[in-house]
Steps between C-alpha positions, in 0.01 A plus 500: 500500500403304817380812676277577206358158480440504881313833470268371218422163664480604864362854477320548174344150440271508789356831371451360161318200636266710704410731223518265211445142644582204286203321356585183706483696816149644411375147410626385843324785684186416299516144609587575859250784548215430245264773643738780419516667162867488399483571137270619224569397148422787257636637169417851613732719702307574819586657848309420822521821686478474884480789748605418847411645848171661423271677542721803561508861444612427136259235412236727330778674298632161383146384422437820287837460302405137428151594402634779263719239333221233487682270727439315820702348779468278798524707818612298808313627815646544833200468742628767750490749231144446390299692762370824341611394156231246418362703217847501335499115504144512350621749231795275419261206433247709312784609271593143421793455734556191719551496873741265665570414856816642662386403852429734784836670539811571283713247685674184398250219530773248596510673844145419571366177642250307274196604700596878501580480112172314432302757711652790310445346163144422588437858636648654176304259278180610653592868425582420147172309452310784653653743241387265214163448642446870554528558122320187406812326341566137561832461666753279319576158634791476753705234651362409822740538799551163682343289237 
């Protein structure tokens, strides 16, 4: 019995808290970091679909699948993968998708110094804004790094 209790508390509870955080934890996060969206109250069942590590060889196919299902997603852009795929980013925006900033490379940002991370985020943000501007769509507001 003790072993079962140990497994539930020590091993399973952290997963539950991560994937279904208690309301008090969400309220604390909202207080601690007010510029971050932590929760959206709604009576509808909704899903926020995000696509990581784009643009890639699969981005156009994913975009077409979304389009055929009348859906959109947020595509997180890795800056080093943009060259030669600028038109794909523009098509994503034109089709109602949102572009997010994944930084310049697919690497853990905790390994970067503050200046290097700020530079990467700034460079990719320029690429994202260029894609929106090219199709004459206003880029959504973003959290400003370092503010």
